[in-house]
C-alpha positions, 0 to 999 in steps of 0.5 A: 636181961633188958636188951636181947638181940636175935639173929639168924637166916630168913626163916630161922624163927627170929620174929617168932622168938622175939615175940615170944620173949617179948611176952615172957619178959614184958620187953618191947620188940623191934623187928628191924625189917619193919624199919629197913623196908619201906612200902613196896619193898623199897630199902631205907637209905643207909644213913636213915636206917643206921640212925634209927638203929642207933636210937633203938639201941640207946633205949634201956629195954628191947628185943631186937631181931634182924641181921643187918651186918652194918649195924651189928657192932653197935647192937652187940655193944648194947645187948645183954644177951645175943641169941643166934638161931643157927637153923638148918637151911632146909628148915629155913627154906620150908618156913619161908615158903610156908610164910608165903602161903600163910601171908598171901597178899598180906604183910606179916606183923613184923613187916611194914605196911605195903610190904606184902609177903612175896617170894622169888628165886633171888630170895630163895637163893639168898636163903639157900646161900645164907650159911655159906655167905654169912654164918661164919662171919656171925659165928666169928663175931660172937666168938669175939664177944662171948667173954663179955656178953651172954651168947646163946646159939640155938640149933634146931627147933628142940633147942629153941623150945627148951630155951623158951621153957627154961627162961619161962620158968 
């Protein structure tokens, strides 16, 4: 496994799992949010972001976390392992709120400078609706590639912990 892709809702644990696997496998970690969001929470231009993802995906080794459906096929083609964190919505909401408290007036390590942690109703609604809006499309996409790619779907903290234990041996 030299190229690992991690997806899931905000608050699912993508960044945390990426960092853990990066240490275990000695692979560089790429948090796509860091490149999509410019200081002040300004979104990157589509062509600029897409080109950055193309450059990242062409590298020989990486762990890449993030959703960004527009670049999903490109990343899937290059990935050796795809991990989908299919976490319960209440857990994701709890983690998003907890993250806001922990990083009050600071940016997270997986985010760009100038993107201090924030939370608003629109973002909470986005997390609340993730399963209805995005989950089925992601599951269908993973079903299409499961014969050619190693796909792992983890549901809940215990499955994530068992997965980390199994690969850490």
